[in-house]
C-alpha positions as protocol buffer text, in pm:
chain_id: "A"
residue {
  index: 1
  type: MET
  ca { x: 495 y: -3038 z: 3192 }
}
residue {
  index: 2
  type: THR
  ca { x: 272 y: -3003 z: 3493 }
}
residue {
  index: 3
  type: SER
  ca { x: -77 y: -2856 z: 3485 }
}
residue {
  index: 4
  type: HIS
  ca { x: 74 y: -2557 z: 3669 }
}
residue {
  index: 5
  type: ALA
  ca { x: 311 y: -2507 z: 3384 }
}
residue {
  index: 6
  type: GLY
  ca { x: 31 y: -2540 z: 3137 }
}
residue {
  index: 7
  type: LEU
  ca { x: -162 y: -2268 z: 3303 }
}
residue {
  index: 8
  type: LEU
  ca { x: 118 y: -2021 z: 3308 }
}
residue {
  index: 9
  type: ALA
  ca { x: 204 y: -2111 z: 2953 }
}
residue {
  index: 10
  type: ARG
  ca { x: -143 y: -2019 z: 2846 }
}
residue {
  index: 11
  type: PHE
  ca { x: -134 y: -1704 z: 3046 }
}
residue {
  index: 12
  type: THR
  ca { x: 190 y: -1557 z: 2911 }
}
residue {
  index: 13
  type: VAL
  ca { x: 349 y: -1659 z: 2549 }
}
residue {
  index: 14
  type: ARG
  ca { x: 395 y: -2023 z: 2425 }
}
residue {
  index: 15
  type: ILE
  ca { x: 743 y: -1956 z: 2302 }
}
residue {
  index: 16
  type: ARG
  ca { x: 1001 y: -2039 z: 2574 }
}
residue {
  index: 17
  type: ASN
  ca { x: 1009 y: -2256 z: 2879 }
}
residue {
  index: 18
  type: ARG
  ca { x: 1108 y: -2129 z: 3225 }
}
residue {
  index: 19
  type: ALA
  ca { x: 1186 y: -2353 z: 3518 }
}
residue {
  index: 20
  type: VAL
  ca { x: 1027 y: -2291 z: 3856 }
}
residue {
  index: 21
  type: ALA
  ca { x: 1256 y: -2444 z: 4115 }
}
residue {
  index: 22
  type: ALA
  ca { x: 1004 y: -2430 z: 4398 }
}
residue {
  index: 23
  type: THR
  ca { x: 754 y: -2652 z: 4215 }
}
residue {
  index: 24
  type: GLY
  ca { x: 958 y: -2818 z: 3941 }
}
residue {
  index: 25
  type: ALA
  ca { x: 696 y: -2679 z: 3703 }
}
residue {
  index: 26
  type: VAL
  ca { x: 796 y: -2552 z: 3357 }
}
residue {
  index: 27
  type: LEU
  ca { x: 644 y: -2222 z: 3259 }
}
residue {
  index: 28
  type: CYS
  ca { x: 644 y: -2053 z: 2922 }
}
residue {
  index: 29
  type: LEU
  ca { x: 596 y: -1702 z: 2801 }
}
residue {
  index: 30
  type: ALA
  ca { x: 232 y: -1641 z: 2718 }
}
residue {
  index: 31
  type: LEU
  ca { x: -31 y: -1382 z: 2684 }
}
residue {
  index: 32
  type: PRO
  ca { x: -307 y: -1387 z: 2932 }
}
residue {
  index: 33
  type: LEU
  ca { x: -588 y: -1588 z: 2787 }
}
residue {
  index: 34
  type: THR
  ca { x: -488 y: -1649 z: 2437 }
}
residue {
  index: 35
  type: GLY
  ca { x: -257 y: -1938 z: 2424 }
}
residue {
  index: 36
  type: CYS
  ca { x: 62 y: -1849 z: 2600 }
}
residue {
  index: 37
  type: SER
  ca { x: 156 y: -1520 z: 2761 }
}
residue {
  index: 38
  type: ASP
  ca { x: 326 y: -1373 z: 3065 }
}
residue {
  index: 39
  type: GLY
  ca { x: 145 y: -1269 z: 3319 }
}
residue {
  index: 40
  type: GLY
  ca { x: -308 y: -880 z: 4166 }
}
residue {
  index: 41
  type: SER
  ca { x: -199 y: -911 z: 4625 }
}
residue {
  index: 42
  type: ASP
  ca { x: -414 y: -643 z: 4747 }
}
residue {
  index: 43
  type: ASP
  ca { x: -745 y: -729 z: 4905 }
}
residue {
  index: 44
  type: ALA
  ca { x: -888 y: -991 z: 4666 }
}
residue {
  index: 45
  type: ALA
  ca { x: -1233 y: -832 z: 4692 }
}
residue {
  index: 46
  type: LYS
  ca { x: -1102 y: -502 z: 4571 }
}
residue {
  index: 47
  type: PRO
  ca { x: -1119 y: -470 z: 4189 }
}
residue {
  index: 48
  type: ALA
  ca { x: -791 y: -415 z: 4017 }
}
residue {
  index: 49
  type: ALA
  ca { x: -723 y: -73 z: 3879 }
}
residue {
  index: 50
  type: PRO
  ca { x: -750 y: -38 z: 3495 }
}
residue {
  index: 51
  type: SER
  ca { x: -463 y: -179 z: 3295 }
}
residue {
  index: 52
  type: GLN
  ca { x: -233 y: 94 z: 3194 }
}
residue {
  index: 53
  type: SER
  ca { x: -268 y: 169 z: 2825 }
}
residue {
  index: 54
  type: ARG
  ca { x: -123 y: 410 z: 2582 }
}
residue {
  index: 55
  type: ALA
  ca { x: -414 y: 379 z: 2345 }
}
residue {
  index: 56
  type: SER
  ca { x: -512 y: 741 z: 2414 }
}
residue {
  index: 57
  type: THR
  ca { x: -173 y: 865 z: 2295 }
}
residue {
  index: 58
  type: ILE
  ca { x: -221 y: 696 z: 1960 }
}
residue {
  index: 59
  type: ALA
  ca { x: -588 y: 778 z: 1916 }
}
residue {
  index: 60
  type: PRO
  ca { x: -680 y: 848 z: 1552 }
}
residue {
  index: 61
  type: SER
  ca { x: -692 y: 1206 z: 1445 }
}
residue {
  index: 62
  type: PRO
  ca { x: -1033 y: 1376 z: 1392 }
}
residue {
  index: 63
  type: ALA
  ca { x: -959 y: 1383 z: 1015 }
}
residue {
  index: 64
  type: ASP
  ca { x: -969 y: 1002 z: 1005 }
}
residue {
  index: 65
  type: PRO
  ca { x: -1313 y: 895 z: 874 }
}
residue {
  index: 66
  type: GLN
  ca { x: -1295 y: 581 z: 1090 }
}
residue {
  index: 67
  type: ALA
  ca { x: -1182 y: 764 z: 1402 }
}
residue {
  index: 68
  type: THR
  ca { x: -1498 y: 696 z: 1596 }
}
residue {
  index: 69
  type: GLU
  ca { x: -1488 y: 323 z: 1543 }
}
residue {
  index: 70
  type: LYS
  ca { x: -1113 y: 302 z: 1612 }
}
residue {
  index: 71
  type: LYS
  ca { x: -1168 y: 488 z: 1938 }
}
residue {
  index: 72
  type: ALA
  ca { x: -1453 y: 245 z: 2019 }
}
residue {
  index: 73
  type: VAL
  ca { x: -1259 y: -75 z: 1957 }
}
residue {
  index: 74
  type: LEU
  ca { x: -957 y: 57 z: 2151 }
}
residue {
  index: 75
  type: SER
  ca { x: -1183 y: 136 z: 2444 }
}
residue {
  index: 76
  type: ALA
  ca { x: -1337 y: -211 z: 2430 }
}
residue {
  index: 77
  type: TYR
  ca { x: -988 y: -368 z: 2436 }
}
residue {
  index: 78
  type: SER
  ca { x: -889 y: -158 z: 2732 }
}
residue {
  index: 79
  type: SER
  ca { x: -1203 y: -258 z: 2920 }
}
residue {
  index: 80
  type: TYR
  ca { x: -1149 y: -622 z: 2830 }
}
residue {
  index: 81
  type: TRP
  ca { x: -807 y: -605 z: 2991 }
}
residue {
  index: 82
  type: GLN
  ca { x: -935 y: -424 z: 3300 }
}
residue {
  index: 83
  type: GLU
  ca { x: -1198 y: -694 z: 3357 }
}
residue {
  index: 84
  type: GLN
  ca { x: -946 y: -971 z: 3279 }
}
residue {
  index: 85
  type: VAL
  ca { x: -691 y: -838 z: 3539 }
}
residue {
  index: 86
  type: THR
  ca { x: -973 y: -817 z: 3799 }
}
residue {
  index: 87
  type: ALA
  ca { x: -1076 y: -1179 z: 3730 }
}
residue {
  index: 88
  type: TYR
  ca { x: -725 y: -1312 z: 3771 }
}
residue {
  index: 89
  type: LYS
  ca { x: -676 y: -1112 z: 4084 }
}
residue {
  index: 90
  type: THR
  ca { x: -998 y: -1220 z: 4254 }
}
residue {
  index: 91
  type: GLY
  ca { x: -1002 y: -1570 z: 4106 }
}
residue {
  index: 92
  type: SER
  ca { x: -1341 y: -1544 z: 3938 }
}
residue {
  index: 93
  type: VAL
  ca { x: -1525 y: -1380 z: 3651 }
}
residue {
  index: 94
  type: ASN
  ca { x: -1815 y: -1316 z: 3884 }
}
residue {
  index: 95
  type: GLY
  ca { x: -1838 y: -950 z: 3963 }
}
residue {
  index: 96
  type: THR
  ca { x: -1666 y: -860 z: 3643 }
}
residue {
  index: 97
  type: ARG
  ca { x: -1803 y: -736 z: 3313 }
}
residue {
  index: 98
  type: LEU
  ca { x: -1570 y: -952 z: 3111 }
}
residue {
  index: 99
  type: LYS
  ca { x: -1851 y: -1099 z: 2897 }
}
residue {
  index: 100
  type: LYS
  ca { x: -1957 y: -745 z: 2799 }
}
residue {
  index: 101
  type: TYR
  ca { x: -1627 y: -699 z: 2615 }
}
residue {
  index: 102
  type: ALA
  ca { x: -1516 y: -1049 z: 2518 }
}
residue {
  index: 103
  type: ALA
  ca { x: -1671 y: -1365 z: 2376 }
}
residue {
  index: 104
  type: GLY
  ca { x: -1596 y: -1711 z: 2250 }
}
residue {
  index: 105
  type: ALA
  ca { x: -1242 y: -1838 z: 2288 }
}
residue {
  index: 106
  type: ALA
  ca { x: -1129 y: -1530 z: 2483 }
}
residue {
  index: 107
  type: VAL
  ca { x: -1376 y: -1595 z: 2760 }
}
residue {
  index: 108
  type: ALA
  ca { x: -1326 y: -1972 z: 2757 }
}
residue {
  index: 109
  type: ARG
  ca { x: -955 y: -1926 z: 2804 }
}
residue {
  index: 110
  type: VAL
  ca { x: -1006 y: -1697 z: 3102 }
}
residue {
  index: 111
  type: GLU
  ca { x: -1234 y: -1945 z: 3265 }
}
residue {
  index: 112
  type: SER
  ca { x: -997 y: -2231 z: 3200 }
}
residue {
  index: 113
  type: ASP
  ca { x: -702 y: -2034 z: 3344 }
}
residue {
  index: 114
  type: LEU
  ca { x: -903 y: -1943 z: 3653 }
}
residue {
  index: 115
  type: ALA
  ca { x: -984 y: -2305 z: 3727 }
}
residue {
  index: 116
  type: SER
  ca { x: -615 y: -2400 z: 3702 }
}
residue {
  index: 117
  type: MET
  ca { x: -513 y: -2102 z: 3914 }
}
residue {
  index: 118
  type: LYS
  ca { x: -759 y: -2196 z: 4182 }
}
residue {
  index: 119
  type: ASP
  ca { x: -626 y: -2556 z: 4180 }
}
residue {
  index: 120
  type: LYS
  ca { x: -265 y: -2432 z: 4223 }
}
residue {
  index: 121
  type: ASP
  ca { x: -352 y: -2153 z: 4468 }
}
residue {
  index: 122
  type: VAL
  ca { x: -202 y: -1894 z: 4229 }
}
residue {
  index: 123
  type: THR
  ca { x: -311 y: -1534 z: 4182 }
}
residue {
  index: 124
  type: THR
  ca { x: -166 y: -1220 z: 4021 }
}
residue {
  index: 125
  type: ASN
  ca { x: -34 y: -889 z: 4150 }
}
residue {
  index: 126
  type: GLY
  ca { x: -2 y: -569 z: 3953 }
}
residue {
  index: 127
  type: ARG
  ca { x: -112 y: -528 z: 3596 }
}
residue {
  index: 128
  type: PRO
  ca { x: 30 y: -517 z: 3243 }
}
residue {
  index: 129
  type: SER
  ca { x: 67 y: -204 z: 3033 }
}
residue {
  index: 130
  type: HIS
  ca { x: -8 y: -162 z: 2665 }
}
residue {
  index: 131
  type: ASP
  ca { x: 97 y: 26 z: 2355 }
}
residue {
  index: 132
  type: VAL
  ca { x: -190 y: -66 z: 2122 }
}
residue {
  index: 133
  type: ARG
  ca { x: -313 y: 54 z: 1783 }
}
residue {
  index: 134
  type: VAL
  ca { x: -571 y: -48 z: 1524 }
}
residue {
  index: 135
  type: THR
  ca { x: -396 y: -201 z: 1219 }
}
residue {
  index: 136
  type: ALA
  ca { x: -707 y: -303 z: 1019 }
}
residue {
  index: 137
  type: LEU
  ca { x: -1067 y: -200 z: 1031 }
}
residue {
  index: 138
  type: ALA
  ca { x: -1356 y: -312 z: 811 }
}
residue {
  index: 139
  type: THR
  ca { x: -1674 y: -128 z: 883 }
}
residue {
  index: 140
  type: SER
  ca { x: -1863 y: -199 z: 559 }
}
residue {
  index: 141
  type: LYS
  ca { x: -1902 y: -572 z: 633 }
}
residue {
  index: 142
  type: GLN
  ca { x: -2224 y: -713 z: 766 }
}
residue {
  index: 143
  type: VAL
  ca { x: -2032 y: -769 z: 1092 }
}
residue {
  index: 144
  type: PRO
  ca { x: -1761 y: -505 z: 1126 }
}
residue {
  index: 145
  type: SER
  ca { x: -1425 y: -645 z: 1223 }
}
residue {
  index: 146
  type: ALA
  ca { x: -1091 y: -502 z: 1344 }
}
residue {
  index: 147
  type: THR
  ca { x: -733 y: -612 z: 1407 }
}
residue {
  index: 148
  type: LEU
  ca { x: -524 y: -456 z: 1675 }
}
residue {
  index: 149
  type: SER
  ca { x: -153 y: -482 z: 1748 }
}
residue {
  index: 150
  type: ASP
  ca { x: -50 y: -452 z: 2117 }
}
residue {
  index: 151
  type: CYS
  ca { x: 300 y: -427 z: 2256 }
}
residue {
  index: 152
  type: LEU
  ca { x: 218 y: -595 z: 2588 }
}
residue {
  index: 153
  type: ASP
  ca { x: 445 y: -524 z: 2883 }
}
residue {
  index: 154
  type: ILE
  ca { x: 403 y: -770 z: 3165 }
}
residue {
  index: 155
  type: SER
  ca { x: 702 y: -662 z: 3375 }
}
residue {
  index: 156
  type: ASP
  ca { x: 478 y: -532 z: 3646 }
}
residue {
  index: 157
  type: TRP
  ca { x: 234 y: -823 z: 3638 }
}
residue {
  index: 158
  type: LYS
  ca { x: 348 y: -1089 z: 3881 }
}
residue {
  index: 159
  type: TRP
  ca { x: 239 y: -1448 z: 3966 }
}
residue {
  index: 160
  type: THR
  ca { x: 211 y: -1518 z: 4335 }
}
residue {
  index: 161
  type: TYR
  ca { x: 85 y: -1796 z: 4554 }
}
residue {
  index: 162
  type: ARG
  ca { x: -238 y: -1676 z: 4710 }
}
residue {
  index: 163
  type: THR
  ca { x: -185 y: -1834 z: 5053 }
}
residue {
  index: 164
  type: SER
  ca { x: 180 y: -1762 z: 5112 }
}
residue {
  index: 165
  type: GLY
  ca { x: 217 y: -1449 z: 4901 }
}
residue {
  index: 166
  type: ALA
  ca { x: 543 y: -1584 z: 4766 }
}
residue {
  index: 167
  type: ALA
  ca { x: 629 y: -1494 z: 4409 }
}
residue {
  index: 168
  type: VAL
  ca { x: 641 y: -1758 z: 4140 }
}
residue {
  index: 169
  type: PRO
  ca { x: 994 y: -1708 z: 4004 }
}
residue {
  index: 170
  type: SER
  ca { x: 1075 y: -1651 z: 3633 }
}
residue {
  index: 171
  type: PRO
  ca { x: 1405 y: -1679 z: 3451 }
}
residue {
  index: 172
  type: LYS
  ca { x: 1619 y: -1388 z: 3334 }
}
residue {
  index: 173
  type: THR
  ca { x: 1556 y: -1500 z: 2972 }
}
residue {
  index: 174
  type: GLN
  ca { x: 1182 y: -1442 z: 2995 }
}
residue {
  index: 175
  type: LEU
  ca { x: 1040 y: -1181 z: 2762 }
}
residue {
  index: 176
  type: THR
  ca { x: 853 y: -906 z: 2943 }
}
residue {
  index: 177
  type: GLN
  ca { x: 744 y: -716 z: 2629 }
}
residue {
  index: 178
  type: TYR
  ca { x: 601 y: -890 z: 2321 }
}
residue {
  index: 179
  type: ARG
  ca { x: 367 y: -826 z: 2034 }
}
residue {
  index: 180
  type: THR
  ca { x: 7 y: -950 z: 2059 }
}
residue {
  index: 181
  type: ILE
  ca { x: -237 y: -964 z: 1761 }
}
residue {
  index: 182
  type: VAL
  ca { x: -603 y: -899 z: 1862 }
}
residue {
  index: 183
  type: LYS
  ca { x: -918 y: -981 z: 1665 }
}
residue {
  index: 184
  type: ALA
  ca { x: -1247 y: -811 z: 1735 }
}
residue {
  index: 185
  type: GLU
  ca { x: -1596 y: -782 z: 1593 }
}
residue {
  index: 186
  type: LYS
  ca { x: -1871 y: -529 z: 1642 }
}
residue {
  index: 187
  type: TRP
  ca { x: -2185 y: -699 z: 1763 }
}
residue {
  index: 188
  type: GLY
  ca { x: -2465 y: -445 z: 1742 }
}
residue {
  index: 189
  type: ASN
  ca { x: -2326 y: -135 z: 1912 }
}
residue {
  index: 190
  type: GLN
  ca { x: -2055 y: -316 z: 2106 }
}
residue {
  index: 191
  type: TRP
  ca { x: -1705 y: -417 z: 1998 }
}
residue {
  index: 192
  type: MET
  ca { x: -1617 y: -764 z: 2127 }
}
residue {
  index: 193
  type: ILE
  ca { x: -1268 y: -908 z: 2175 }
}
residue {
  index: 194
  type: LEU
  ca { x: -1264 y: -1258 z: 2027 }
}
residue {
  index: 195
  type: SER
  ca { x: -889 y: -1348 z: 2045 }
}
residue {
  index: 196
  type: ALA
  ca { x: -552 y: -1211 z: 2148 }
}
residue {
  index: 197
  type: THR
  ca { x: -260 y: -1413 z: 2012 }
}
residue {
  index: 198
  type: PRO
  ca { x: 92 y: -1360 z: 2138 }
}
residue {
  index: 199
  type: GLN
  ca { x: 377 y: -1343 z: 1881 }
}
residue {
  index: 200
  type: ALA
  ca { x: 739 y: -1455 z: 1911 }
}
residue {
  index: 201
  type: THR
  ca { x: 833 y: -1097 z: 1869 }
}
residue {
  index: 202
  type: LYS
  ca { x: 990 y: -867 z: 2117 }
}
residue {
  index: 203
  type: CYS
  ca { x: 863 y: -507 z: 2107 }
}
residue {
  index: 204
  type: THR
  ca { x: 915 y: -179 z: 2293 }
}
residue {
  index: 205
  type: HIS
  ca { x: 667 y: 93 z: 2390 }
}
residue {
  index: 206
  type: GLY
  ca { x: 687 y: 419 z: 2211 }
}
């Protein structure tokens, strides 16, 4: 597997391989920055629009005693994705606020992917959409933590070659919607995304 394949594997879901005829590289489904996932070309200097998310449609009801924290962690996750999409589109974390919303392995993965993308002259167009909800929340711990489940839809998030603008092809068998499990912690007043792990599970929005 080429380094190009490894990059796209980390970016979308390490589950299946996909052949890229133009480069002979093998790509696999992966989630951006977590291991393997699927994965903007307007003006590179122009920040990408926020990732589409349905978090607001599943916001906890006012009667939920943890409603405020659930809303806060969902907001942090949405912002994390917005900054991540911008970084992949422009080719750098510089000028983004990624580190305000993510830390540790999540940030390291982004930086590693960006280095590989630069080497292969690859960028992204479009953005993913989400159907995300909080599945676990522990606010009584010394460091509050949360688990989120996201049905990530990458059908409108495309790989392209930066110079030529040509699309990096993907096979018909590639998953475009799959489950992602997200871990977060609250550091001070800010929820931080620590990991987002794609699952070998197809999902649908709604």
